Residue frames as a rotation matrix with the C-alpha (Angstrom) as fourth column:
MET 1
0.491 -0.107 0.865 -15.95
-0.529 0.752 0.393 32.27
-0.692 -0.650 0.312 35.71
GLY 2
-0.483 -0.822 -0.302 -13.31
-0.759 0.222 0.611 29.98
-0.435 0.525 -0.732 34.07
GLU 3
0.157 0.406 -0.900 -13.84
-0.854 0.513 0.082 27.16
0.495 0.756 0.428 31.66
LEU 4
0.602 0.083 0.794 -14.34
-0.558 0.755 0.345 23.54
-0.571 -0.650 0.501 32.91
ASN 5
-0.069 -0.647 -0.759 -11.44
-0.913 0.348 -0.213 21.24
0.402 0.679 -0.615 31.85
ASN 6
0.735 0.325 0.595 -11.15
-0.569 0.773 0.281 17.53
-0.369 -0.546 0.753 32.31
ARG 7
-0.441 -0.890 -0.119 -8.76
-0.877 0.399 0.266 14.59
-0.189 0.222 -0.956 32.08
VAL 8
0.435 0.750 0.498 -11.55
-0.620 0.651 -0.439 12.03
-0.653 -0.118 0.748 31.15
ARG 9
0.858 -0.140 -0.494 -9.87
-0.393 0.439 -0.808 10.90
0.330 0.887 0.322 27.91
GLU 10
-0.184 -0.980 0.070 -6.49
-0.796 0.106 -0.596 10.36
0.577 -0.165 -0.800 29.76
TYR 11
-0.460 -0.027 0.888 -8.04
-0.759 0.532 -0.377 8.23
-0.462 -0.846 -0.265 32.41
ARG 12
0.710 0.702 0.046 -10.00
-0.550 0.595 -0.586 6.23
-0.439 0.391 0.809 29.93
ALA 13
0.469 -0.675 -0.569 -6.75
-0.504 0.325 -0.800 5.50
0.725 0.662 -0.188 28.02
ARG 14
-0.399 -0.702 0.589 -5.06
-0.894 0.155 -0.420 4.56
0.204 -0.695 -0.690 31.30
ASP 15
-0.368 0.385 0.846 -7.78
-0.572 0.624 -0.533 2.06
-0.733 -0.680 -0.010 32.13
ARG 16
-0.974 -0.163 -0.160 -8.34
-0.214 0.406 0.888 1.00
-0.079 0.899 -0.430 28.52
LEU 17
-0.266 0.964 -0.025 -11.92
0.438 0.097 -0.894 1.89
-0.859 -0.249 -0.448 28.56
SER 18
-0.693 0.149 0.706 -13.89
0.645 -0.310 0.698 2.89
0.323 0.939 0.119 25.45
GLN 19
-0.837 0.440 0.325 -16.21
-0.482 -0.874 -0.058 5.80
0.259 -0.205 0.944 25.53
GLN 20
0.045 0.894 -0.446 -19.09
-0.424 0.422 0.802 3.22
0.905 0.153 0.398 25.33
GLU 21
-0.047 -0.105 -0.993 -17.79
0.675 0.730 -0.109 1.10
0.737 -0.675 0.037 28.27
LEU 22
-0.966 -0.213 -0.144 -17.36
0.244 -0.578 -0.778 4.30
0.082 -0.787 0.611 30.48
ALA 23
-0.648 0.747 0.150 -20.82
-0.616 -0.630 0.474 5.34
0.448 0.215 0.868 29.55
GLU 24
0.108 0.643 -0.759 -22.38
-0.034 0.765 0.643 2.03
0.994 -0.043 0.105 30.44
ARG 25
-0.434 -0.391 -0.811 -20.64
0.723 0.387 -0.573 2.05
0.538 -0.835 0.115 33.84
ILE 26
-0.946 0.057 -0.318 -22.06
0.154 -0.787 -0.598 5.53
-0.284 -0.615 0.736 34.75
GLY 27
-0.107 0.982 0.157 -25.47
0.788 0.181 -0.589 5.21
-0.607 0.061 -0.793 33.10
ALA 28
0.130 0.112 -0.985 -24.93
-0.340 -0.928 -0.151 7.77
-0.931 0.355 -0.083 30.33
SER 29
0.950 0.156 0.272 -24.63
0.175 0.453 -0.874 7.64
-0.259 0.878 0.403 26.57
ARG 30
0.092 -0.946 0.312 -21.37
0.949 0.178 0.261 7.42
-0.303 0.272 0.914 24.51
GLN 31
0.231 0.025 0.973 -22.30
0.516 -0.850 -0.101 10.79
0.825 0.526 -0.209 22.87
THR 32
0.944 0.221 0.246 -22.34
-0.049 -0.642 0.765 12.33
0.327 -0.734 -0.595 26.45
ILE 33
0.592 -0.803 -0.063 -18.88
0.491 0.297 0.819 11.04
-0.639 -0.516 0.570 27.15
ALA 34
-0.090 -0.569 0.817 -17.58
0.980 -0.197 -0.030 12.33
0.178 0.798 0.575 23.77
LEU 35
0.540 0.442 0.716 -19.10
0.384 -0.886 0.258 15.79
0.749 0.136 -0.649 24.61
ILE 36
0.977 -0.205 -0.063 -17.49
0.003 -0.282 0.959 15.94
-0.214 -0.937 -0.275 28.10
GLU 37
0.257 -0.953 0.157 -14.11
0.752 0.300 0.587 14.95
-0.607 -0.033 0.794 26.67
ARG 38
-0.116 -0.281 0.953 -14.31
0.899 -0.437 -0.020 17.66
0.421 0.855 0.303 24.15
GLY 39
-0.857 -0.127 -0.499 -15.30
0.403 -0.770 -0.496 20.26
-0.321 -0.626 0.711 26.73
ASP 40
-0.726 0.657 0.204 -18.68
-0.142 -0.434 0.890 20.83
0.673 0.617 0.408 24.87
TYR 41
0.340 0.932 -0.125 -20.66
-0.037 0.146 0.989 19.60
0.940 -0.332 0.084 27.86
SER 42
-0.602 -0.474 0.643 -20.27
-0.633 -0.208 -0.746 20.19
0.487 -0.856 -0.175 31.59
PRO 43
-0.446 0.444 -0.777 -21.42
0.354 0.885 0.303 17.07
0.822 -0.140 -0.552 33.51
SER 44
0.635 0.596 0.491 -23.71
-0.323 -0.372 0.870 17.38
0.702 -0.711 -0.043 36.50
VAL 45
-0.067 -0.694 0.717 -22.11
-0.983 -0.079 -0.168 16.84
0.174 -0.715 -0.677 39.88
VAL 46
0.570 0.341 0.748 -23.69
-0.417 0.904 -0.094 13.30
-0.708 -0.259 0.657 40.15
LEU 47
0.988 -0.153 0.002 -22.15
0.097 0.616 -0.782 12.41
0.119 0.773 0.623 36.70
ALA 48
0.348 -0.893 0.285 -18.84
-0.629 -0.447 -0.636 13.83
0.696 0.042 -0.717 37.71
LEU 49
0.074 -0.209 0.975 -18.84
-0.962 0.241 0.125 11.90
-0.261 -0.948 -0.183 40.78
LYS 50
0.804 0.384 0.454 -19.75
-0.227 0.904 -0.362 8.71
-0.549 0.188 0.814 39.02
ILE 51
0.775 -0.626 -0.086 -16.83
-0.050 0.075 -0.996 9.23
0.630 0.777 0.027 36.42
ALA 52
-0.015 -0.825 0.564 -14.33
-0.884 -0.253 -0.393 9.86
0.467 -0.505 -0.726 39.30
GLY 53
0.333 0.193 0.923 -15.66
-0.766 0.626 0.145 6.68
-0.549 -0.756 0.357 41.02
VAL 54
0.998 0.056 -0.009 -15.00
-0.049 0.779 -0.625 4.53
-0.027 0.624 0.781 38.01
PHE 55
0.529 -0.849 0.011 -11.42
0.025 0.003 -1.000 5.69
0.848 0.529 0.023 37.94
GLY 56
0.502 -0.215 -0.838 -10.90
0.835 0.374 0.404 5.69
0.226 -0.902 0.367 41.65
ALA 57
-0.612 -0.727 0.311 -9.91
0.656 -0.686 -0.314 9.31
0.441 0.012 0.897 41.67
GLU 58
-0.287 0.492 -0.822 -11.12
0.533 -0.631 -0.564 12.50
-0.796 -0.600 -0.080 43.32
VAL 59
0.627 0.752 0.204 -13.35
0.678 -0.399 -0.617 14.70
-0.382 0.525 -0.760 41.32
GLU 60
0.821 -0.296 -0.487 -10.87
-0.279 -0.954 0.111 17.53
-0.498 0.045 -0.866 41.37
THR 61
-0.301 -0.905 0.301 -8.15
-0.097 0.343 0.934 15.31
-0.949 0.252 -0.191 39.82
ILE 62
-0.347 0.279 0.896 -10.38
0.868 0.458 0.194 14.81
-0.356 0.844 -0.400 36.73
PHE 63
0.365 0.625 0.689 -12.24
0.788 -0.602 0.129 18.04
0.496 0.496 -0.713 36.59
TRP 64
-0.265 -0.323 -0.908 -11.03
0.784 -0.621 -0.008 21.61
-0.562 -0.714 0.418 37.24
ILE 65
0.851 0.507 0.137 -11.87
0.507 -0.724 -0.467 25.15
-0.137 0.467 -0.874 36.32
ASN 66
-0.252 -0.868 0.428 -9.34
0.925 -0.346 -0.157 27.16
0.285 0.356 0.890 34.42
ASN 67
0.580 0.484 -0.655 -9.41
0.706 -0.699 0.109 30.46
-0.405 -0.526 -0.748 36.30
GLU 68
-0.640 -0.768 -0.036 -7.20
0.655 -0.569 0.497 32.42
-0.402 0.295 0.867 34.04
GLU 69
0.401 0.747 -0.530 -8.82
0.289 -0.652 -0.701 35.76
-0.869 0.128 -0.477 33.16
SER 70
-0.357 -0.387 0.850 -8.63
0.932 -0.090 0.350 36.94
-0.060 0.918 0.393 29.57
ASP 71
-0.381 0.105 -0.919 -8.62
0.177 -0.967 -0.184 40.65
-0.908 -0.233 0.350 28.76
């Protein structure tokens, strides 16, 4: 299976939100947001839906799986 990618940092910049502000809106820690943005943590479905809701976007717009196979 591919790697989970995201555009959380891009959407935060667009909406001028800090990691802390986004974290507070979704009930997570700033560290969790940082880990998600770096790709070091895959959020739960609930967390991904909350993040998408803050940005008024569909989950698939913010999160996607890179399906490229490596040999």
